[in-house]
C-alpha positions in Angstrom: 112.5 102.3 119.7 113.0 105.4 121.8 113.7 107.5 118.7 110.6 106.4 117.0 108.5 106.7 120.2 109.8 110.2 120.7 109.1 111.1 117.1 105.5 110.0 117.4 105.0 111.7 120.8 106.2 115.0 119.4 104.6 114.9 116.0 102.1 117.8 115.6 98.5 116.7 115.0 98.5 118.0 111.5 101.6 115.9 110.6 100.2 112.6 112.0 101.6 109.5 110.3 99.7 106.2 110.7 102.8 104.1 109.7 104.8 105.6 112.6 102.0 104.9 115.1 101.7 101.3 113.8 105.5 100.8 114.2 105.5 102.0 117.8 102.4 100.0 118.7 103.9 96.8 117.1 107.1 97.3 119.2 105.1 97.8 122.4 102.8 94.8 122.1 105.4 92.1 122.8 106.5 94.0 125.9 103.1 93.4 127.5 100.8 95.9 129.2 103.0 96.9 132.2 106.2 97.4 130.4 104.5 99.2 127.4 102.9 101.7 129.8 106.2 102.1 131.7 108.0 102.9 128.4 105.3 105.4 127.3 105.3 107.1 130.8 109.1 107.4 130.8 109.1 109.0 127.4 106.3 111.6 128.1 107.7 115.0 129.0 106.1 117.2 131.7 104.4 119.3 129.1 101.5 117.3 127.6 101.3 119.6 124.5 104.7 118.2 123.6 103.5 114.6 123.7 100.0 114.5 122.1 101.1 111.4 120.2 100.8 109.4 123.5 97.0 109.8 123.2 97.0 108.2 119.8 99.4 105.4 120.8 97.2 104.4 123.8 94.0 104.4 121.7 95.6 102.0 119.2 97.5 99.9 121.6 94.6 99.1 123.9 91.2 97.5 123.6 88.6 98.0 126.3 86.1 95.8 128.0 82.5 96.3 126.6 81.4 98.2 129.7 84.2 100.8 129.4 84.6 103.7 127.0 87.7 105.4 125.7 88.4 108.6 127.6 87.9 111.9 125.8 91.1 113.5 124.7 91.0 117.0 126.3 93.7 118.9 124.6 91.4 121.6 123.2 88.5 121.7 120.8 89.0 119.4 117.8 88.5 120.9 114.4 85.8 118.2 113.8 83.5 117.4 116.7 83.1 113.8 117.8 80.1 112.0 116.3 76.9 112.2 118.3 76.8 108.4 118.4 80.1 107.8 120.1 79.9 104.0 119.6 80.5 104.5 115.9 84.0 105.9 116.5 84.7 104.8 120.0 88.4 105.7 119.8 87.7 109.2 118.4 89.7 111.0 117.1 91.3 107.7 116.0 89.6 105.2 113.7 91.2 101.9 112.8 90.4 100.5 109.3 92.1 97.3 108.3 94.7 97.7 111.1 95.6 101.3 109.9 95.0 103.9 112.6 93.8 107.1 111.0 93.5 110.4 113.0 90.4 112.1 111.7 91.1 115.6 113.0 93.8 118.0 111.7 94.1 120.0 114.9 92.8 121.3 118.1 92.1 124.8 119.3 93.4 125.1 122.8 90.8 126.2 125.4 92.5 126.6 128.7 95.0 124.1 130.2 95.3 120.8 128.3 94.8 117.5 130.0 97.9 115.6 131.0 98.4 112.2 129.3 99.1 110.6 132.7 95.4 110.3 133.4 95.0 108.3 130.2 98.0 106.1 131.0 96.4 105.4 134.4 93.0 104.6 132.8 94.5 102.1 130.4 96.6 100.6 133.2 93.3 99.9 135.0 91.0 99.0 132.2 93.1 98.5 129.0 93.6 95.2 127.3 96.7 95.2 125.2 96.2 94.1 121.6 96.8 90.4 121.1 98.2 90.8 117.5 100.5 93.3 115.9 98.9 95.7 113.3 99.5 94.5 109.8 99.4 96.7 106.7 97.1 95.4 104.0 98.8 94.4 100.7 96.8 97.0 98.8 94.8 100.1 99.6 91.9 98.8 97.5 88.6 99.3 99.3 90.0 101.2 102.3 88.6 104.5 101.2 85.2 102.9 100.7 85.3 101.5 104.2 86.3 104.9 105.6 83.5 106.7 103.7 80.9 104.2 105.0 82.1 104.7 108.5 82.1 108.5 108.0 78.6 108.4 106.6 77.3 106.4 109.6 79.0 108.9 112.0 78.3 112.2 110.3 76.2 111.7 107.2 77.7 114.1 104.7 78.7 116.7 107.3 82.5 117.5 107.3 83.0 115.1 104.4 85.5 117.3 102.6 87.6 117.8 105.7 87.4 114.2 106.8 88.2 112.7 103.4 91.0 115.2 102.9 92.7 114.2 106.1 92.1 110.5 105.5 93.6 110.7 102.0 96.7 112.5 103.2 97.3 109.8 105.8 96.5 106.9 103.5 99.2 108.3 101.1 101.7 108.2 103.9 101.1 104.5 104.3 100.9 103.4 100.7 
């Protein structure tokens, strides 16, 4: 597990692989909330830029009560802005379609000092509800692109469509 967790933590944003995140999350779920957060904390190095994958793992591993919101990832300006209606993509920049966690951005422009992931770990320690079931890969990719496009349209209309679908298709191809 440590090797895969470290791989995901250190994977650059533009090389994100949903299958790796799914595998890490599925390994953490049976450990329970406390042990899962301890394992993530122990694996995160002092430099947050070297562990951006922790932000993605936390967004996939945890649900939140209805009155809470996923904290904004502050590691720079994403190449695509979050949707104006945040409730459409509450885990932005992660969207989960049929248990597959897609990262809808390709990168971030650093503006100042990036946020440390420890704040997110503490947030999920206080408010997070660990997933009850492991993520399971659908048998076929049929219909996944249509679901993504419908979500995208509700969030952005046709804005950023080329960028968003390009990133989505790259990641879908890593899974199937």
